[in-house]
N, C-alpha and C positions, 0 to 999 in steps of 0.2 A: 799206339797202345799206352794207356795211362799206367804209371807204376802201381803195384798191387796195393800199397798203403792208401793211395788216392782212390782206387776202385773200391776198397773196403769201406773207406770213409764215406764215399758217395752212396753206397748201398745202405749204410747205417742211416744216413740223413734221409734217404727216400723212405725207409721203414718208419722213422719217426714221423715224417710228414703224413704217411698213410694212417698211422695210429691217431695222430691229432685230428685228422679229417673225420675219422669215425667218431671220436669223442665229441668233436664239435657238432656233428649232426644229432647225437643222442643226448648231449648234456648242455647244449647252449654255450659251448666254450667260446664261440665266435660272436657273442652278443655285443658287438662293438657299440660304443656310446655315440650315436649319431648326433647328439646335441652339440658335440664339440665343433662341428663344422658349420653350425648355423649362425644366424644373426639374432640379436636380442634387443628388446626394448622393455621399458616398464613405465608405470603411471607417473612416477616422480623420482627425484634423486635426493636421498638423504646424505649430506656430506659428499664424499667421493665414492660412495658405494655403488659403482656402476653395474648395470645388469649383466655385463660380461663376467663378473665374478662367479656367477652361478654356473658357468660352463667352462671354468678354468682348469677343470680336472682335479681340483683340490677339495677334499671333504673336511678340511679344517673348519671347526665349528665354533670357535671363540671369536667374538667380534674383533678383538684386538689383533687377530692374526691376519686381517685384511683380505679374507677370501669369501666373505658373505656379502651378498647384495642387500639393499635396504631401501624401501620407499619412505616418503613422508607419511604422516598420518592421514591418508586419503580416505574419501568415501569410495568404497569398492576398489581397493588397491589391486593392481594386477602386474604380472610379469609375463611376457610373451616371447616365444621362440619361433623363428622362421627357419624351417629346415631346408628351404630353397627348392624343394620338390616334394611331391606327395609320397608319403610312406604309409604302410600298414603298421600301426604302432602296437608293439607287444607290451612293453612295460615303461613306466615312468618312476624313477627313483628319486626321492627328495631327502636331502640331509638337512636336519633342523638345527637351529642355534642351540649351543650348550650353556653358555654362561648366564643367560637370563632369558625370560620372555618366551619360553618355548611353547606356551599355550596360544600365542598369537596366530599360529597356523591352523588352529582348530576351526573347522567349518569351511576351509578353502576348497575350491573346486578345481579339478583338472578338466580343461575343455580342449577338444581336438577337432579340427576340420579345415576347410579351405577358404573360409570367409574371413574378411577383416572387419566386418560389421561389429561395432562396439569393441574395437581393438581385439577381435577374435573371441571375445568372451560370450558371444551368442552362439558359438559352435556347439555341437553335441557334447554332453558331459560324459566323461569316463567314470568319474567317481567323486565323492565328497570325502575329504580328509577329516576323520573324526579326531585323531591326535597322532603326534609323532613324539616319542620320548626325547628328552633333551640330548642333543649331540649325536643322535642315531640317524641311520639311513633306512627309510622304509620304502618298499617297492609296491607299486600299484599296477595290477594287470588291466590292460585296456583291450585285449582280445582282438587285435587286428583292426581297430578303428582306423579309418583312413583320413589323412589330413596332412597339410603342409605346415599348419600352425598348431603349436602346443601352448596353451595359456594356463596360468595358475592365477586365480582371482579369489578374493575374499568378498563375497557378496553381502550386501545388506547392512554393513556397519562401517564406521570410520575406524581404520586400523592401520598399523604398520605391517608391511609384508617383508619378511626377511627370509632369504633362501641361501643356504651355504653351499649347496650343489644341487643341480638337476641333471639327471642322466636319463637318456631315452634309448630304447632299443626298438628295432623294427626293420622291415624289409621294404625296398622300393616298390611302389604300387604300379601295376600295369595301367591303371586309369590315369588319365591326364588331368591335372589340376584345372579348375575353371580358368578362363582367360581373363579373370579380373586381377591378374598380377599387377602390382603397382610398378609401372615402368618408370615413374618419376625417380625412384630410388637410384637409378643408374645414370642420371643426367647431371648436367652442370647448371648452376644457378647464379643469377646476378640480381641486383635490385637498385633502385634509384639512389638510395643513400643508406647510411648505416647509423642507427640509433644505438649508442653504446656498443656492446659486442654482439648484438643480435644479428648475426651473419645470416645470409639468405639460405645457407645449407640447413638451418634449423627446420625449415619447412619440408625437407625431404629426409629427415632423420629417422622416419618410421615411428615417431612418438607423437600421439595425439594429445599429450598433456597440454592443458589449455590455460593454466594459470601462469602469468608472466614469470613469477619467481621460480618456476620449475625449469626454466632455462631451455625450453624447447620451442618457443615462438620467435619468429623473426619480426623485425620492426624497422621501418624507415623513419626518417625525420619527417617533419611536417612540410612535405614537398608540394609543389604545384604538380598535379597529375602523378602521384607516386605510383611506382610500378615494381613488379617482381616478375622475373622471366626465367623459364626453364628451357634448356637446350637438351633435347632427347638424343642428340648426336646422329640420329637418322630420322627419316620421315615415317610417321605412323598415321593410321586411320584411328582417330581418337574417338573412343566410345563414351567415356565419362571422365569428369574432373570432380573430385571430392575435396571440399575445403573444410577444415576445422577452425572454428572461430574462437576468439579469446573469451574466457569465462569471467575473469575477476573484475573487469571493467571494460567500458568503451566498445561494447559489442556492436553498436550501431555504425561504427566507422566504416565497416565493410559495405554498407548499403550503397548501391549504385555502382559498385565495382563491375568491371567487364572482364570476361574471359575471352582472350583472342588466340587464335590458332592459325599457323601458316608457316611459310618457308622464308619470309623476308625478315631482315633485321632493321628495316627502316623504322625510325622512331622507336628503337629498342624492341621491335616486334609488335608494338602497340598499334600499328597500322594494318596488321593482319586481319582477316575476316573474324567477325564476332560470333562466338558460340552463344553467349547469353549475357544478360544483365542480372546481377545478383540483387534481388530486392531486399532480402534480409536473411540472416542466419542467426538462430537463437544462441544465446551465450553458452559457450563450451560444447556446442554440438557440431556434428559433422554433416554436411549437406552435399548430396550428389547431384551434379548437373549433367544431363545427357547432351552430347555433341554430335551424335548420329553419324560417326565415321568421317568427320571433318579431317582433311589431310594436312599434316604439318610437322615440322621438326621443332618448332618453338611454341610453347604455351606460355602466354603472358596473362597476368592479372593486373589491371590498372584501374585507378579511380580517376576518371576524367573530369575536368571542369571545375575542380576545387582544390584548395590547399588542405591536405589531410595527412594523417599518419596511416600507413598500411601495415597491419599486423596479420600474420598468417601462422597458425600453430601447426598446421600440416596441410600439404597439398598432395593428393594421390591421383594418379592418372592411369586409366586402362585403355588399351588399344592394341591393334595388330600392325605389324610392319607393313608398309605400303609397297606395292610393286612399282610405284613411280619413283623416279630419282629426284632428290631435292635439287633445286637450282645450284649452279656451280659458283654461287656467290658466298660459299663457305669461307669463313674468316681463317685463313691459313696462318695468320700471325700467332694464334693461340698455341700452336705447337712448336714455336721457335724458341730461341735463346736470345737474351738481350743484354746489352751493356750500354753505358753512357759515360760521358766525359768526366763527371764527378758526381758526388752524392750530397744533396742538401738534406740534412737530417736523416730520416729513415725512408726517404722517398725513392725506393729502389726502382730500377728500370722495369722490373716485372709488372709494376702497377699499370703500365700502359698496355699490357696484353692480358689483363685479368678478366676481360669480358664485361667490365663495368664502366659505363659512360658517365658515372657521377662526376660532376665538374666543379664542385666546391672543394677547396683545399682541405677543409676540416673533415671531409668524408673519407679521406684516406685512400683514394683511388687514383690520384694523379702523381706522376713521377716529377722530379725536379732536380736540376743540376745546380751547382753553385754558379756564381757570376763569372763564367769562364770566357776566355777569348776563343771564339768559334765553338760554342758548346754544341755537343752532338749526342744523339741517341741512335743505336744501331741494332737491327734485328737480323739474326742468322736463321734463315728458313730451313737450314740443314741439307737442302738440296736445291737445285736450280729450278726456278719457275718462270713462266711467262706472266708477268704481273699485269693484271687488268686495272685494278683500282687500289688506291690507298686512301683510307678515310681517317681523318684526325678530329678528335674532340678537344676543343679548347677550354681553358679554365674560365669559369663563370664569375667568381666572386671578386676578382681583381686582375689587373695586369694582362688583359686579353690581347693587348697590342704587341706583347713581347714576341709572339710567333711571326709577326710581319717580317717578310724577307727570308724566312727559312726556306731551305731547299730540300727536296726529296731526291735522293740519289739511289740508283739501282745498278747492281752489277755483281761480278764475281771476285773482285779484288778487295783485299784488306789494307791496301796502301792508304795511309792517312786515315786509318780506322774506317775505311770504306767510303770516305767522303770525296775521294777522287774518282769514284765511279760515275758513269753518265748520269746526267740530270734529267729527271722526269718533269719537274716543274718548280717554279718559285711561288711560294705562298704569299699572296698579296695581303690577305687578311682572313680571319675567321671570326665571326661574331661571338660574343661571350657566351659560353655554355653550349654552343652548337657543334654539330658534327658536319664536316665538309668533305666531300668526296672528290678526289683528283684522279683523272684517267691517265694511265701510263701506257696504254695501247700495246700491251704484250711485250714490254721491255723485259729482257732476260736477265736473271740474276738470282744469286743465293742470298745476297745481302741487301737490305733496305735501310737506308740511313736518313735521318732528318738532322740537318745541321744549320745553324745560323752563322753564316760566314761574315767576316769583316768587322765584327764589333764584339765588345765584351757584354755578355748578356746571360740571363737565366733562361733555361729551356724547360718548359713545363708541358707535359703531354698527359691528358686525362684518359685517352684511349687511342690506340692505333690499330686499325683493322686493314687487312690486306686480302684481296681476292686474286686468284690466278690459277693457272693450270701447270702441272709438272712439265718441264721442258724435255724434249728428246735429246737436247745437247748436254754433254757432260761438262760440269763445272771445271775450270782450270785446276791444275794439280798443285796450286799454291795454298790449298786448304791447310789450316793450322792444325796439324796432327797432335800438337802438344795437348790440346783440350781433352783428349781422350785417354791421357796417360795417368800415371801415379807418380807422386813426387815425395821426396824426403830432403832434409837438409841437416847440416852439422849440429845445429842447436836452434833454440827457439827464443827469440826476444819478445817478451810480452805474449800477445796472442797472434803474432804475425806469422801464421802458418804457411808452409811452403805452397799450398794450393792457391794462395793469392796470386802467384806468378802465372797461373794458367786459368784464371777466372774470366778471361776474355776482356778485361778492363785495363786500358792503358793509363788510367788515372795515376798521376805521378807525385802527388803531394802525400806525405805520410799520414796526415789527418784524414784522408779520404778512405783509408782502410783497405786499399787494394795492393799494397806493396808488402812483400815478405821481407824478413829481417832475421839474421842470425845474431848471436852474441858475439863479443869480440874474441873470436877463436883464432888459434894457430891454424893456418890453411883452411879458412872457412869454405864450405861447399854447398851446392844445391844440385840435386840429381833428379832427372826425369826418366821414368821407365815407360817406353812407348808400347810395351807389352808384346811387341814382335819386332823383327828386324826391318829397318828401312834404309834406303839410300837417301841420305840427308842432303837436300839442296841448300837450304838456308836456315840460319838461326837469327831471329830478330829479338833484340833486348831493349826494353824501355827502362831508362835510368831515372833515378829520383830527382825531382825538381827543386824541392824546398830547401834542401841543404845537402852537403856531403857528396856531391856528384862525382868527386875525384876518387872515392873509395873503390870504384869499379876498375880503375886503371891497373893494368897488369893481370887482370883475370884471364883465365884460359877456358876455352870451350873444348871439351874432350868428348869423343864419340867412339863407341865400340860395344862389344858384347860381354865384357868382363866386369865383374863387381869387385875385383881386387881394389883395395884402397878406396872403397865406395864409388868405383867407376872412374876415379881420377888418374888411374894409370893407363886408361885407354888412349889411343892415338889422338894427337892434338889437331884440331881444325885451325885454330887461330889464337893469337894473343890480342886482347882488347887493349888498345893504347889509350882510348878515351871515348866517352859518349857524352855529348853536351847535356846539360841539365834538362830533364823532362822530355828528352827526345827519344825516338826509337831508331836504332841503328841495325842494319841487316848485314850479316856476315855470310859469305858464300863458302860452302863446305864441299862442293864439287862431287856430290854423290858418295861421300864417305858412308860406309855401312856400319850400322849398329842399332842395338835396341835401347842403349842408354846414352843420354845426353847430359853431361855434367858441366857445371860452371864452377870453377875453383879459383881462389886467389892464393897462389903458392908463395911460400917463403916469408910470410910476415903474419903478425897478429892483426886481425882486421874484422870489421863488420861487413857482411855481404847483404846488400839490399837489391832486390829485383822487383820492379813494378809490373813487368810482363815479360814472358818468354814465349815466343811463337816459333814453330818449327814447320818447315815444308819439306816434303820428300815423297818418294814412292816406295811401295812395298818391295822388299828384296826377294829375289828368286832363290837365294841360298837358304838352306835349312841350318839351324843352329844344332850342334851336337852337345848333348848334356851328358855328364858323367853319371854313372850309376854307382851308388855306394853299397 
């Protein structure tokens, strides 16, 4: 039985809820603004006045307050809201700009429906806005018009469109929206090269703006056979592909392009069956091509047979999920985590799994180490697979022979950064700019490493793709559980944050940016919170190579469940007598139990530098008791 005070409180709460429910039914109390949950686009972008400003929940109406969206002075400027499903729209409320230009909204139309033709501006009209007073919010009734898309467009003149807030009320419709939903929006995209910052994602940003300066068109360099590819993530029966062409110049470049659909990634998907050849698309217009249910996970647009730029201002795809399963040649590398022996410039290891086979260095899709002794790149698939193939794309513009002699290693051990795992193959050569597939015949492992043994060399990889099936075997329990924890340290020297010691990178030169560093503290420390209690088997520490390797001498590893003295009062596993420069040394802790692993240098003022800390262990059966205050 609850105490009387709680019973009375609960009865009062119930009464209030009932009253509110009655009021809500009679007075529209629960007219939730469904615009807040949608996605928005607009015809162009003035400054940084993104279309999301109009659904940020802020009716602030002075331009300087940063809550109003704004297009350029477009012909027929528009703003469009995708509610993500069909609603019966009751009202649309618009807040107008206060500080100037309030008459610009005059003559705008509100359009509602399920079509994306003409950016949704061909949908049925709810109303024409005659005027909205400066800085005020005006509500327009749409009487249950059905639609997924709500557009505001100023037709018939060149104008700026400014919206300080758009609010929509309505109820979910029992009718299903047409199946012309643009499934491209949910995919992943790559292209043959990158011109400036015209990333391939621009073609699926939901914006048909077709002038280059509007920032919504993608663009390759002048490649031989330039291509753009969409991964829908699962197999669809493709009904249509709609392409918006560039308006301001160069509209004939698209002539002769092919749309390819299928489940293969051979030749970047451009060997898949052809839906159509594009004869032409008028400047700035959107043209729809019917593919009649062709099945595929990948949709590619390629200009074959000539050196050309490929520009796409929008690509939209409609289709239905297929009952057929895509082939099991899915690239499982895309979902992993990667590290490498060192970093040349900003050529991070993630570039080799970005889905882009672009092979010229300037295209920004190739990874690169420094000239290391035995340089390596390693992929953690996060669980054990039976590996079928590893495909490597080599650099085209220079230096293609550097890969010669590299080895592919597969297994479950992180000893020597995974390079002691069993060998799949030795790479004799890969022609410049090409992709070569190596069969590994079901070798089991969580880690795939590529290493050039026995010489000082640069390792450059423009793409690494891996196929395989999940293994029924469990990976060994030497998994590095430190990677999943949270870290702190006694102080911060420069930007050498404590997370560097669990970034999975054993690079040991300070300039490589993978070593953490404290200031010269009294008793400096670094602490790892594993988030739950483990029986700790080993702690492996990688020491700095380029200088100062003796600083670690005398450090202690402490393990336990207490945060007293930042965890440094926990039981001691070992004292570190020394670690050779740039090497990784493993300390056995024999199942000591704890949530916290600390490394501390007691008794002197010192810098603490850690280039990597790895911990292995198994979850403890004991529960931690926490005190209640």
